[in-house]
Biopython code that builds the backbone (N, CA, C, O; Angstrom):
import numpy as np
from Bio.PDB.StructureBuilder import StructureBuilder

atoms = [
    (1, "UNK", "N", (6.516, -14.339, -9.629)),
    (1, "UNK", "CA", (6.529, -14.127, -11.064)),
    (1, "UNK", "C", (6.163, -12.680, -11.358)),
    (1, "UNK", "O", (5.271, -12.126, -10.716)),
    (2, "UNK", "N", (6.823, -12.078, -12.294)),
    (2, "UNK", "CA", (6.535, -10.708, -12.684)),
    (2, "UNK", "C", (6.254, -10.666, -14.175)),
    (2, "UNK", "O", (6.964, -11.280, -14.973)),
    (3, "UNK", "N", (5.201, -9.928, -14.545)),
    (3, "UNK", "CA", (4.862, -9.730, -15.948)),
    (3, "UNK", "C", (4.995, -8.251, -16.255)),
    (3, "UNK", "O", (4.420, -7.419, -15.553)),
    (4, "UNK", "N", (5.737, -7.913, -17.284)),
    (4, "UNK", "CA", (5.925, -6.525, -17.678)),
    (4, "UNK", "C", (4.784, -6.135, -18.605)),
    (4, "UNK", "O", (4.487, -6.838, -19.570)),
    (5, "UNK", "N", (4.139, -4.993, -18.300)),
    (5, "UNK", "CA", (3.054, -4.474, -19.123)),
    (5, "UNK", "C", (3.510, -3.189, -19.787)),
    (5, "UNK", "O", (4.097, -2.325, -19.136)),
    (6, "UNK", "N", (3.245, -3.060, -21.067)),
    (6, "UNK", "CA", (3.655, -1.867, -21.813)),
    (6, "UNK", "C", (2.494, -0.876, -21.840)),
    (6, "UNK", "O", (1.361, -1.243, -22.149)),
    (7, "UNK", "N", (2.787, 0.379, -21.516)),
    (7, "UNK", "CA", (1.790, 1.440, -21.550)),
    (7, "UNK", "C", (1.676, 1.935, -22.990)),
    (7, "UNK", "O", (2.675, 2.234, -23.645)),
    (8, "UNK", "N", (0.419, 2.015, -23.469)),
    (8, "UNK", "CA", (0.164, 2.425, -24.845)),
    (8, "UNK", "C", (-0.864, 3.545, -24.870)),
    (8, "UNK", "O", (-1.670, 3.682, -23.949)),
    (9, "UNK", "N", (-0.830, 4.351, -25.937)),
    (9, "UNK", "CA", (-1.864, 5.354, -26.152)),
    (9, "UNK", "C", (-3.158, 4.651, -26.547)),
    (9, "UNK", "O", (-3.170, 3.781, -27.417)),
    (10, "UNK", "N", (-4.248, 5.047, -25.889)),
    (10, "UNK", "CA", (-5.573, 4.532, -26.217)),
    (10, "UNK", "C", (-6.498, 5.738, -26.259)),
    (10, "UNK", "O", (-6.856, 6.286, -25.216)),
    (11, "UNK", "N", (-6.885, 6.151, -27.451)),
    (11, "UNK", "CA", (-7.692, 7.365, -27.581)),
    (11, "UNK", "C", (-6.912, 8.545, -27.035)),
    (11, "UNK", "O", (-5.781, 8.802, -27.448)),
    (12, "UNK", "N", (-7.534, 9.272, -26.091)),
    (12, "UNK", "CA", (-6.875, 10.423, -25.478)),
    (12, "UNK", "C", (-6.247, 10.062, -24.147)),
    (12, "UNK", "O", (-5.782, 10.944, -23.424)),
    (13, "UNK", "N", (-6.224, 8.779, -23.812)),
    (13, "UNK", "CA", (-5.653, 8.338, -22.546)),
    (13, "UNK", "C", (-4.559, 7.317, -22.762)),
    (13, "UNK", "O", (-3.992, 7.193, -23.847)),
    (14, "UNK", "N", (-4.279, 6.584, -21.689)),
    (14, "UNK", "CA", (-3.276, 5.525, -21.719)),
    (14, "UNK", "C", (-3.923, 4.212, -21.324)),
    (14, "UNK", "O", (-4.915, 4.197, -20.595)),
    (15, "UNK", "N", (-3.371, 3.120, -21.798)),
    (15, "UNK", "CA", (-3.899, 1.813, -21.467)),
    (15, "UNK", "C", (-2.805, 0.780, -21.374)),
    (15, "UNK", "O", (-1.669, 1.003, -21.791)),
    (16, "UNK", "N", (-3.175, -0.361, -20.815)),
    (16, "UNK", "CA", (-2.273, -1.500, -20.692)),
    (16, "UNK", "C", (-2.876, -2.674, -21.431)),
    (16, "UNK", "O", (-4.085, -2.897, -21.378)),
    (17, "UNK", "N", (-2.040, -3.419, -22.115)),
    (17, "UNK", "CA", (-2.493, -4.638, -22.773)),
    (17, "UNK", "C", (-2.045, -5.814, -21.927)),
    (17, "UNK", "O", (-0.851, -5.989, -21.683)),
    (18, "UNK", "N", (-3.005, -6.630, -21.475)),
    (18, "UNK", "CA", (-2.677, -7.782, -20.643)),
    (18, "UNK", "C", (-2.358, -8.979, -21.529)),
    (18, "UNK", "O", (-3.087, -9.252, -22.482)),
    (19, "UNK", "N", (-1.281, -9.693, -21.228)),
    (19, "UNK", "CA", (-0.963, -10.909, -21.981)),
    (19, "UNK", "C", (-2.062, -11.960, -21.799)),
    (19, "UNK", "O", (-2.736, -11.985, -20.769)),
    (20, "UNK", "N", (-2.237, -12.810, -22.783)),
    (20, "UNK", "CA", (-3.313, -13.800, -22.765)),
    (20, "UNK", "C", (-3.244, -14.703, -21.539)),
    (20, "UNK", "O", (-4.286, -15.053, -20.985)),
    (21, "UNK", "N", (-2.046, -15.091, -21.098)),
    (21, "UNK", "CA", (-1.962, -15.972, -19.928)),
    (21, "UNK", "C", (-2.486, -15.281, -18.670)),
    (21, "UNK", "O", (-3.070, -15.936, -17.807)),
    (22, "UNK", "N", (-2.283, -13.964, -18.553)),
    (22, "UNK", "CA", (-2.810, -13.213, -17.413)),
    (22, "UNK", "C", (-4.329, -13.133, -17.506)),
    (22, "UNK", "O", (-5.021, -13.314, -16.504)),
    (23, "UNK", "N", (-4.845, -12.867, -18.685)),
    (23, "UNK", "CA", (-6.292, -12.811, -18.907)),
    (23, "UNK", "C", (-6.931, -14.135, -18.500)),
    (23, "UNK", "O", (-7.972, -14.145, -17.842)),
    (24, "UNK", "N", (-6.320, -15.241, -18.885)),
    (24, "UNK", "CA", (-6.865, -16.564, -18.561)),
    (24, "UNK", "C", (-6.794, -16.850, -17.068)),
    (24, "UNK", "O", (-7.748, -17.378, -16.498)),
    (25, "UNK", "N", (-5.678, -16.510, -16.424)),
    (25, "UNK", "CA", (-5.544, -16.755, -14.983)),
    (25, "UNK", "C", (-6.540, -15.946, -14.167)),
    (25, "UNK", "O", (-7.026, -16.412, -13.136)),
    (26, "UNK", "N", (-6.850, -14.723, -14.628)),
    (26, "UNK", "CA", (-7.789, -13.856, -13.909)),
    (26, "UNK", "C", (-9.232, -14.058, -14.367)),
    (26, "UNK", "O", (-10.152, -13.440, -13.829)),
    (27, "UNK", "N", (-9.427, -14.930, -15.366)),
    (27, "UNK", "CA", (-10.768, -15.214, -15.908)),
    (27, "UNK", "C", (-11.448, -13.920, -16.359)),
    (27, "UNK", "O", (-12.592, -13.650, -15.993)),
    (28, "UNK", "N", (-10.732, -13.124, -17.157)),
    (28, "UNK", "CA", (-11.230, -11.840, -17.619)),
    (28, "UNK", "C", (-11.778, -11.938, -19.028)),
    (28, "UNK", "O", (-11.365, -12.785, -19.820)),
    (29, "UNK", "N", (-12.705, -11.063, -19.319)),
    (29, "UNK", "CA", (-13.251, -10.952, -20.661)),
    (29, "UNK", "C", (-13.507, -9.491, -20.976)),
    (29, "UNK", "O", (-13.439, -8.639, -20.091)),
    (30, "UNK", "N", (-13.803, -9.199, -22.238)),
    (30, "UNK", "CA", (-14.083, -7.822, -22.650)),
    (30, "UNK", "C", (-15.233, -7.268, -21.817)),
    (30, "UNK", "O", (-16.259, -7.926, -21.640)),
    (31, "UNK", "N", (-15.051, -6.059, -21.312)),
    (31, "UNK", "CA", (-16.084, -5.412, -20.517)),
    (31, "UNK", "C", (-15.986, -5.667, -19.022)),
    (31, "UNK", "O", (-16.661, -4.997, -18.240)),
    (32, "UNK", "N", (-15.154, -6.628, -18.606)),
    (32, "UNK", "CA", (-14.958, -6.883, -17.174)),
    (32, "UNK", "C", (-14.185, -5.734, -16.545)),
    (32, "UNK", "O", (-13.500, -4.975, -17.230)),
    (33, "UNK", "N", (-14.309, -5.624, -15.238)),
    (33, "UNK", "CA", (-13.572, -4.598, -14.493)),
    (33, "UNK", "C", (-12.555, -5.251, -13.579)),
    (33, "UNK", "O", (-12.804, -6.322, -13.026)),
    (34, "UNK", "N", (-11.411, -4.607, -13.419)),
    (34, "UNK", "CA", (-10.425, -5.014, -12.432)),
    (34, "UNK", "C", (-10.071, -3.778, -11.611)),
    (34, "UNK", "O", (-10.266, -2.646, -12.053)),
    (35, "UNK", "N", (-9.557, -4.011, -10.434)),
    (35, "UNK", "CA", (-9.218, -2.907, -9.531)),
    (35, "UNK", "C", (-7.712, -2.850, -9.337)),
    (35, "UNK", "O", (-7.045, -3.881, -9.254)),
    (36, "UNK", "N", (-7.192, -1.648, -9.266)),
    (36, "UNK", "CA", (-5.791, -1.413, -8.940)),
    (36, "UNK", "C", (-5.768, -0.984, -7.484)),
    (36, "UNK", "O", (-6.227, 0.107, -7.145)),
    (37, "UNK", "N", (-5.238, -1.834, -6.630)),
    (37, "UNK", "CA", (-5.260, -1.601, -5.191)),
    (37, "UNK", "C", (-3.889, -1.145, -4.714)),
    (37, "UNK", "O", (-2.876, -1.781, -5.002)),
    (38, "UNK", "N", (-3.868, -0.024, -3.973)),
    (38, "UNK", "CA", (-2.611, 0.472, -3.421)),
    (38, "UNK", "C", (-2.269, -0.334, -2.175)),
    (38, "UNK", "O", (-3.105, -0.531, -1.293)),
    (39, "UNK", "N", (-1.041, -0.790, -2.124)),
    (39, "UNK", "CA", (-0.574, -1.603, -1.020)),
    (39, "UNK", "C", (0.429, -0.791, -0.186)),
    (39, "UNK", "O", (0.748, 0.354, -0.506)),
    (40, "UNK", "N", (0.905, -1.409, 0.869)),
    (40, "UNK", "CA", (1.909, -0.771, 1.726)),
    (40, "UNK", "C", (3.177, -0.492, 0.917)),
    (40, "UNK", "O", (3.462, -1.171, -0.069)),
    (41, "UNK", "N", (3.909, 0.491, 1.341)),
    (41, "UNK", "CA", (5.206, 0.847, 0.754)),
    (41, "UNK", "C", (5.091, 1.302, -0.700)),
    (41, "UNK", "O", (6.066, 1.222, -1.447)),
    (42, "UNK", "N", (3.904, 1.782, -1.115)),
    (42, "UNK", "CA", (3.742, 2.358, -2.441)),
    (42, "UNK", "C", (3.593, 1.367, -3.578)),
    (42, "UNK", "O", (3.619, 1.772, -4.740)),
    (43, "UNK", "N", (3.441, 0.093, -3.288)),
    (43, "UNK", "CA", (3.255, -0.878, -4.355)),
    (43, "UNK", "C", (1.759, -0.999, -4.684)),
    (43, "UNK", "O", (0.912, -0.510, -3.936)),
    (44, "UNK", "N", (1.450, -1.644, -5.791)),
    (44, "UNK", "CA", (0.070, -1.828, -6.245)),
    (44, "UNK", "C", (-0.140, -3.276, -6.642)),
    (44, "UNK", "O", (0.812, -4.001, -6.930)),
    (45, "UNK", "N", (-1.417, -3.694, -6.652)),
    (45, "UNK", "CA", (-1.750, -5.017, -7.173)),
    (45, "UNK", "C", (-3.071, -4.931, -7.914)),
    (45, "UNK", "O", (-3.933, -4.117, -7.583)),
    (46, "UNK", "N", (-3.218, -5.779, -8.917)),
    (46, "UNK", "CA", (-4.465, -5.879, -9.661)),
    (46, "UNK", "C", (-5.325, -6.947, -9.013)),
    (46, "UNK", "O", (-4.840, -8.037, -8.709)),
    (47, "UNK", "N", (-6.582, -6.650, -8.803)),
    (47, "UNK", "CA", (-7.512, -7.636, -8.266)),
    (47, "UNK", "C", (-8.788, -7.603, -9.091)),
    (47, "UNK", "O", (-9.199, -6.553, -9.584)),
    (48, "UNK", "N", (-9.401, -8.761, -9.233)),
    (48, "UNK", "CA", (-10.688, -8.817, -9.906)),
    (48, "UNK", "C", (-11.772, -8.448, -8.903)),
    (48, "UNK", "O", (-11.546, -8.477, -7.693)),
    (49, "UNK", "N", (-12.930, -8.106, -9.401)),
    (49, "UNK", "CA", (-14.051, -7.768, -8.520)),
    (49, "UNK", "C", (-14.380, -8.947, -7.611)),
    (49, "UNK", "O", (-14.728, -8.749, -6.447)),
    (50, "UNK", "N", (-14.273, -10.178, -8.129)),
    (50, "UNK", "CA", (-14.549, -11.366, -7.317)),
    (50, "UNK", "C", (-13.570, -11.467, -6.155)),
    (50, "UNK", "O", (-13.960, -11.799, -5.036)),
    (51, "UNK", "N", (-12.286, -11.176, -6.422)),
    (51, "UNK", "CA", (-11.274, -11.192, -5.363)),
    (51, "UNK", "C", (-11.577, -10.134, -4.317)),
    (51, "UNK", "O", (-11.461, -10.382, -3.117)),
    (52, "UNK", "N", (-11.967, -8.949, -4.781)),
    (52, "UNK", "CA", (-12.265, -7.843, -3.877)),
    (52, "UNK", "C", (-13.469, -8.184, -3.005)),
    (52, "UNK", "O", (-13.446, -7.944, -1.797)),
    (53, "UNK", "N", (-14.517, -8.741, -3.603)),
    (53, "UNK", "CA", (-15.712, -9.114, -2.854)),
    (53, "UNK", "C", (-15.399, -10.209, -1.843)),
    (53, "UNK", "O", (-15.864, -10.145, -0.705)),
    (54, "UNK", "N", (-14.624, -11.208, -2.235)),
    (54, "UNK", "CA", (-14.258, -12.293, -1.319)),
    (54, "UNK", "C", (-13.455, -11.756, -0.143)),
    (54, "UNK", "O", (-13.655, -12.187, 0.993)),
    (55, "UNK", "N", (-12.554, -10.827, -0.402)),
    (55, "UNK", "CA", (-11.744, -10.242, 0.668)),
    (55, "UNK", "C", (-12.613, -9.440, 1.632)),
    (55, "UNK", "O", (-12.408, -9.499, 2.845)),
    (56, "UNK", "N", (-13.585, -8.686, 1.102)),
    (56, "UNK", "CA", (-14.496, -7.924, 1.946)),
    (56, "UNK", "C", (-15.340, -8.852, 2.816)),
    (56, "UNK", "O", (-15.561, -8.574, 3.995)),
    (57, "UNK", "N", (-15.807, -9.948, 2.235)),
    (57, "UNK", "CA", (-16.622, -10.910, 2.993)),
    (57, "UNK", "C", (-15.799, -11.537, 4.117)),
    (57, "UNK", "O", (-16.309, -11.742, 5.218)),
    (58, "UNK", "N", (-14.541, -11.838, 3.850)),
    (58, "UNK", "CA", (-13.663, -12.402, 4.877)),
    (58, "UNK", "C", (-13.482, -11.416, 6.021)),
    (58, "UNK", "O", (-13.515, -11.803, 7.189)),
    (59, "UNK", "N", (-13.291, -10.146, 5.689)),
    (59, "UNK", "CA", (-13.140, -9.124, 6.722)),
    (59, "UNK", "C", (-14.411, -8.999, 7.558)),
    (59, "UNK", "O", (-14.339, -8.864, 8.779)),
    (60, "UNK", "N", (-15.566, -9.043, 6.911)),
    (60, "UNK", "CA", (-16.842, -8.954, 7.630)),
    (60, "UNK", "C", (-17.018, -10.156, 8.548)),
    (60, "UNK", "O", (-17.416, -10.003, 9.703)),
    (61, "UNK", "N", (-16.722, -11.357, 8.040)),
    (61, "UNK", "CA", (-16.866, -12.565, 8.843)),
    (61, "UNK", "C", (-15.915, -12.542, 10.034)),
    (61, "UNK", "O", (-16.297, -12.935, 11.136)),
    (62, "UNK", "N", (-14.685, -12.089, 9.827)),
    (62, "UNK", "CA", (-13.718, -11.982, 10.925)),
    (62, "UNK", "C", (-14.234, -11.027, 11.993)),
    (62, "UNK", "O", (-14.120, -11.309, 13.186)),
    (63, "UNK", "N", (-14.798, -9.904, 11.573)),
    (63, "UNK", "CA", (-15.332, -8.916, 12.518)),
    (63, "UNK", "C", (-16.499, -9.516, 13.301)),
    (63, "UNK", "O", (-16.613, -9.317, 14.510)),
    (64, "UNK", "N", (-17.364, -10.253, 12.601)),
    (64, "UNK", "CA", (-18.528, -10.858, 13.262)),
    (64, "UNK", "C", (-18.081, -11.880, 14.308)),
    (64, "UNK", "O", (-18.679, -11.961, 15.381)),
    (65, "UNK", "N", (-17.047, -12.655, 14.013)),
    (65, "UNK", "CA", (-16.538, -13.639, 14.963)),
    (65, "UNK", "C", (-15.918, -12.954, 16.180)),
    (65, "UNK", "O", (-16.019, -13.458, 17.299)),
    (66, "UNK", "N", (-15.278, -11.810, 15.960)),
    (66, "UNK", "CA", (-14.722, -11.059, 17.092)),
    (66, "UNK", "C", (-15.829, -10.558, 18.008)),
    (66, "UNK", "O", (-15.670, -10.548, 19.229)),
    (67, "UNK", "N", (-16.942, -10.145, 17.427)),
    (67, "UNK", "CA", (-18.068, -9.658, 18.216)),
    (67, "UNK", "C", (-18.701, -10.782, 19.040)),
    (67, "UNK", "O", (-19.204, -10.544, 20.139)),
    (68, "UNK", "N", (-18.675, -12.010, 18.502)),
    (68, "UNK", "CA", (-19.252, -13.161, 19.202)),
    (68, "UNK", "C", (-18.400, -13.591, 20.392)),
    (68, "UNK", "O", (-18.915, -14.180, 21.341)),
    (69, "UNK", "N", (-17.123, -13.306, 20.349)),
    (69, "UNK", "CA", (-16.190, -13.761, 21.395)),
    (69, "UNK", "C", (-16.345, -12.979, 22.677)),
    (69, "UNK", "O", (-15.635, -13.241, 23.649)),
]
sb = StructureBuilder()
sb.init_structure("model")
sb.init_model(0)
sb.init_chain("A")
sb.init_seg("    ")
for serial, (resi, resn, name, xyz) in enumerate(atoms, 1):
    if name == "N":
        sb.init_residue(resn, " ", resi, " ")
    sb.init_atom(name, np.array(xyz, "f"), 0.0, 1.0, " ", f" {name:<3s}", serial, name[0])
structure = sb.get_structure()
């Protein structure tokens, strides 16, 4: 699924307005932070801090299991 986001002027910068269904799926609220992660081949993805933390924990656990082997 792809959602098109329109870039808008916000103060002296630019911003994106997220559709309500995206906000609900990501469990976002005013003041929350999301990360724009660069992926292979020049693509990007949005991740919530919870997603980022969970991914880091998985990487740490995988590394720890490799050390035990």
